[in-house]
N, C-alpha and C positions, 0 to 999 in steps of 0.2 A: 516709723516702724519701732515697736517697743524693743528694748534691750534684749529680752528673752527671745523675741522673734528673730532678731539678728543673729544671735548665737546659734539658734536652731538651724537657720538657713545656712550658716557657714559650715556647720557640721555635716548637713546633708550634701552641700555642694563640694565638699572636700572629703572623699572617701578614705584617702590615706590617713587623714587625721583621726577618723573614726576608728580605723583599724589599729593605728598606733596607740590611741587612748585605750582601746580594748586590751591591747597587749599589756599596757602599763597596769591596768586594773587586774589582769590575770597573774601578775607576778606574785610568787609566793616566797615566804621566808625560807631560810635554810632548813629549819625544823619541819616545815610544811612539806618541803621537797623530799625530805627523808621519809616522812609519813606516807606520802604519795608513793615513793619507791617501794616501801615496805608492802603497801597494799597491792601494788601491781605484781611484785614478785610472789606474794601469797596467792593471788588469783592465778597466776601462771602455774604455780605448783599444784593447786587444785585441778586445773585443766590437765596437767600431765598425769596426775594420778588417775583422773577419769579416763584418759586416753589409754592407760595400762590395762583397763578392764578386759577389752577384747583380746589383746596379746596374751593375757594370762590364761584365757581359755585354750589358746593354742600354744601354750608354753613349750611343751615338748617338741611339737613340729618345728617351731622357730629354732629351738636349740639344736635339733638334728640338722636343720637346713644350714645354719651358720657354721657349725663345726665341720660339715662337709665342704662349705665354701672356703674355710680356713685351710682344709687339708688338701684342696685340689692341686696345689703347686708342689706337694710332697710326694716322694716315691710311694708306691702302693703299700709297701711293707713297713712304712714309717707312719706312726700315729701321733696325734697331738696328745700331750700328757698333762695331768695336773698332779701337783706334788703335795697339796693339802686337801684334806677331806672335803671341806665345803666349797672348793673352787668351782666344781661343776655346777652346783646349785646356785652359787653366787653369779656365775656367768649367765645362767638362765635368767636370773632376776634383772641383771644389768641389761640383757637384751630386750627384756620387757619394758624397761624404762626408756631405752632408746626408741623402741617402736612407739611407746606412749608419747614421747616428745615429738616424734615426727607427725603423729596423728594430731597432736594439740598445737603444732607450730603456727597455724593461722591465728589462733587465739593468743598465743604468746607474743606474736608480732603486733597483734592489735593492742595488747597491753603496753608494749614498748612505745607504740604511737601515742596512746593516751597519756603516757608519762612525758613524752616530748611536746605534745600539742600545746600546753599552756604557754610555751615560749614562742609560738608562732602566731602570725597574723591570721585574721578571721578566714581570709580567702585560701590561706595555706592549710588550714585545718580541714578543708573540704576534700583533700586528696586522700583521706584515710583509707578508702577502699582500694584505689590504685596501689597505695603504699603496702597494704597488708598482702594483696595479691602478688605484687612484684617481689617483696621481701621473702615471702613463702616460696614462690616459684624459684627464685635465685638460690635460696638455701637448699631446697630439695634438689635442684639441679647440681649444685656443688656436692651434695651428699651422694647423688647417683654417680657423678663422675669419679668420686672417690671409691665407691663400691665396685663399679664395673670396670674401671681402668687403672686409676692411680695406685690403689692399695695392692691390687694383683700384680702390677708391674714391679713394685718395690718388694713385695713378698717373694716373688719369683727370683729377683735378683739376689736377695739374701740367701735363698736356698741354693744358689749356684756355687756357694763356697763350701759346700759338702765335697769331700774327696775320699780317697781311700783310707785316710786317717782320721777324718772328722765327719760328723753326721749332724745335719740341721734338725734338732728335735725340739721345737718350740713348745712352750706351755700355753694352755688355753687363756691364761691370764695375760701373758705377753702379747698373744695374738689380738685379743680384744682391746688392750690398752693401746696398741699401735693403730688398730682399726679405728677406734673412737677418736683418737688424736688427729688422724688424717681426715676423717669425716668432718670434724668441727673446724679444722683449719681451712679446708677447701670450701665448706659451707660459708665461712667468714670471708674468704677471698672473693667469692661469688656475690658478696654484698657490696662490692666496690661502687656500682652505679647508685645504690642507695646513699652511700657516704658522700659521693659527689653531688647528689641532689641537695643534701642539706648544706654542704659547703657552698654550693652555688647560690642557694636561697639566702644564705647569710652574707653573701657577697665576698667570701674569702677567696674563691677562685672562679674562673669563667672559662668558657670554651676556648677563647683566644689564648689564655694562659696554658691550657693543656695541649693546644695544637700548634700555635704560632711559636716563632722564635726557635724552632728546632727542638721544642720540648718533647715532641712526639718520638723524635729519633732517640733521645735519651731514655725515654719510656721503653722503647723496644729493646734497647740495649740492657736496661735493668731487668726487664721481664726474661730475656734469654739468659742472663747470668743467674737470676733467681731459679729459673727452671733447671739449669745445669747443676746448681747447688743441691736443690731438693730432690733431683732425680739421681739415684745412685748409679744407674747404668750410664756408661759412656756412649752408648748408642744414640746417634743423632735423632733417629725417628722417635725414640722414647722421649728424648728431651722436647722434641716438637709437639708430642701428644700433651705434655704438661704446658708448654708455652702457648699453644693455640687458643685455649679458653681464656687465658689471661690477656692475650692480645685482643681478643674479641670483646672482652669486658672493657678494656681501655677505650676502644672506639665507641662502644655503647655509652661509656661515661661521658665522652666528649659531646655525644648527641644529647644526653641528659643535661649537661651544663648549658648547652645552647638553647634548649627548649625551655628550661626552668630557671636559668640564672637571672639574677636581678638586673634590670637596665642600668647602664652606666650612670645615668643621671640620678637614679635612685640611690646607688651606692655612694655617690658623692655627697648627697644630703645626709646619709647615715654616718 
């Protein structure tokens, strides 16, 4: 057998070496990574701008709907206020951008994947569609949880501090800033299974680490404590509403680590 044929047969017979060499070839310099990041961010901005077109058509309807949403926990005779002339107009534009981002979120997550993909093995790059669908669904799930449950619970709690001597009269800027902060925070928290997927694929953690040795008990304690901290109300049921999705995400993450984690033998070779 000729030397060239022997090399080719070895490459074909050992798929891991082909994958690993492919990964080596795909490594980029620091400046190339920065250029790739710039390109992905730019494409994402273009997609968000395009996503804003339809919301702009219904700008006034979205503005009226959201201000009514912010107002629903206030007494009927109390209105949201704005103290600077452009505030109402700026709120309307910000709501359009949020809607545009939600519409463009599948494309944004696909750009995130394309930025990460060069550092993965060939077989791992094939999960692009499940990644985009999962990341988008989880983020929108977190945003929906924030919109329909978390924000209203916290907003309602803050309003309870009105009494005969004080009145809760929030500005629309304060309402929006708090709303967007909660939506992004919970959208990020709901990405936990995605983060665990990458940590498991890189061999940093595995399902045994997440579940065995009593780690799951510590996780439950941490989740309950965190939900108690971020939930202003001392009511147990309200805290449970916040803790339940985080507990669910933890168990989903264990399943993700079990399904997609690197085999122990492969982690030892790495």
